[in-house]
PABA-801704 format. One record per residue (C-alpha): residue in one letter; x, y, z. Coordinates in pm, whole numbers, plus 50000, padded with zeros to 5 digits. Layout:
! PABA-801704
AXYZ/...
END
This chain:
! PABA-801704
X437088799905533/X436548800305159/X435568833004985/X432188818104893/X431418808405251/X432598842605371/X430248860405129/X427298837805213/X427848843405584/X428068881005538/X424918882905325/X422888860705557/X424118880005862/X423128912705696/X419698899305598/X419128886105949/X420098918506120/X418078940905888/X414888920005893/X414688903506236/X412918932006412/X410918945406119/X407478930406044/X408678914805718/X409968880605835/X413658874505882/X413228836905841/X411388842005515/X414108865005381/X416828840805491/X415088812405309/X414828833404993/X418428845605022/X419658810405090/X417778797604787/X419318824004561/X422788817504702/X422428779904670/X422728775905045/X419528757305120/X420568723105240/X419548708105573/X422288725605768/X421318760105640/X418228762205861/X420298755406172/X422968780206064/X420368807106003/X418868801906349/X422298803106510/X423238836906358/X420188851406531/X422418853606838/X424018884506691/X420658901406647/X419588891306998/X422648907507153/X421978939506957/X418608942507134/X420228933907467/X422718961907415/X420088987207309/X417958979807616/X420858971907847/X419848997408110/X416288984308140/X417488948208136/X420028955908409/X417348973008618/X415018943208584/X417738918408675/X418978937808978/X415508945909115/X413758913609025/X413188904109390/X412348938609516/X410518959009251/X407008950709135/X407438964808779/X410478942608722/X408658912108853/X405638920008637/X407698923608318/X409608891408386/X406388872308452/X404748886208139/X407718875407927/X407568840208070/X403838837908005/X404228851107650/X407078826907582/X405308794907690/X403028789807385/X405958792307145/X408018767607348/X405258741707361/X404248744006995/X407858748706882/X408908715607034/X405858697906891/X405928712406540/X409598721406478/X410458691906253/X407188692706061/X407458729805983/X411088727205874/X410378698905632/X407178712905480/X407098751005500/X410718763005489/X410508768805114/X410128800604900/X406518795104787/X405018790405136/X407078820705244/X405588841504962/X402048831605058/X402678840405424/X404168874005324/X401058882805125/X398608871805395/X400598890905656/X400508922205441/X396718923005445/X396648916805821/X398978946605879/X396808968805659/X393718957605851/X395408963606187/X396558998606091/X393129007805954/X391468996106275/X394119013706484/X393489047206314/X389709044906298/X389269034206660/X391869052006875/X389679045807179/X390629009007164/X394209017707259/X394319010307632/X397989001507687/X400509029507634/X403619013507787/X404888978707865/X404418985408239/X400648985208181/X400578950408024/X398728924008225/X399308886508218/X396268880507995/X397598905907745/X401008888907753/X399388855007690/X397498868807389/X400728882307241/X402408848907312/X399668830707123/X400028855206835/X403768848306833/X403168811406761/X401968821506414/X405538832206342/X406568795606332/X405168797005980/X408098811505779/X407168844105611/X404838854505892/X407428873906098/X407898870106470/X408078907606523/X405138912706290/X402988887406476/X403768902106817/X403608938906719/X400478936706504/X398948912106748/X399598936807029/X397938964506831/X394858942606780/X394788936407155/X394798973407245/X398528981407269/X399849014307140/X402279010706851/X405209019607078/X404168995807359/X403618967207113/X407028972806953/X408928975207282/X407258944107422/X408078926207097/X411738935707141/X411858923207499/X410018891107410/X412488885107128/X415318880207377/X414098848407555/X412288835807244/X415308837507017/X417668824507283/X415368794707335/X415078788306960/X418848789906916/X419618767007210/X416988741807097/X418258742006740/X421858737206850/X420848708807082/X418798691606813/X420778698206496/X424328707806596/X425638677306409/X424578694106084/X427058722406130/X430558716106001/X433618733006146/X433548756705849/X429988767005929/X430878773706292/X433928794406198/X431838814105952/X429128820006211/X431538832406476/X433688854406254/X431258868505998/X427578859906036/X427408868306404/X429188901806378/X427288912506067/X423938903606224/X424818922406543/X425908954606370/X423048955806120/X420438947006385/X421788973806618/X421249001406363/X417928986606252/X416528986006607/X417509022106669/X415999032606337/X412739014206404/X412319029906748/X412589064306589/X410389054606297/X407389042506498/X407239074806697/X405969092406383/X404949066106128/X402869034706088/X403598999905951/X401719003905621/X404899006805408/X406028972905542/X402698957905435/X403128970505079/X406698957405076/X405518923005191/X402808922504927/X405178932704647/X407898908404754/X405478879404793/X403928885604451/X407398888704297/X408328854204428/X405088838504304/X405268854703960/X408938847103897/X408418811504016/X405278806303810/X406878819903494/X410118801203546/X412218833003551/X413758822503882/X413918786804010/X413428792304380/
END
């Protein structure tokens, strides 16, 4: 592995791990980082999706006890069956639309300017959701993921499809969508984490099946030795931090970050300071 490829893999793995589960769009940040690093050819999109495996496993490790309980009691315990069914229902919209729109979105929207626009729009949606959440606490009817019904899961699944637009954020769409649908901040975040596992596994498998020919042996070596490990470690600490954070704080700071970052991209692009 060349030093340049090593550094690119490390940076992209770090970006993926730190942004995947925050409502600021990991895909959007990877596109921006890839553009700055000069790693924005056709294979980069597939590589970026593949390194999500590290972040997925970080969530699996953090929730390993609950996942083990669900797997071992799936045929005997109603709560486990309910959670599994809700995850399947929430996953279906993304699978259907992902297969239909995958190529179109990659060719038209996986660019810095569309990412910037999505970041800005998402910022205002987060601010609106938090304002509504604080002004109308009576609308919060779901305090834990065990209280989620199949209709609630479907609504979150439909919200997740918005995350196919880079810059939107999968976690942002599911968490903020859940809050709009009456979830507590904690319940929305935990369900988003659990939904990330099958969603990201499915996206990775589909991308590998469809575009594996775009990855050279150097890319694969880089993914396995650097990108994967970096994404896992950084995501692990990020998930633990976020779970502590939401117990006392809201998502408003992330909205202001999205707004500032999106405007920065648009201004620097418009003035020619940075050629994204």
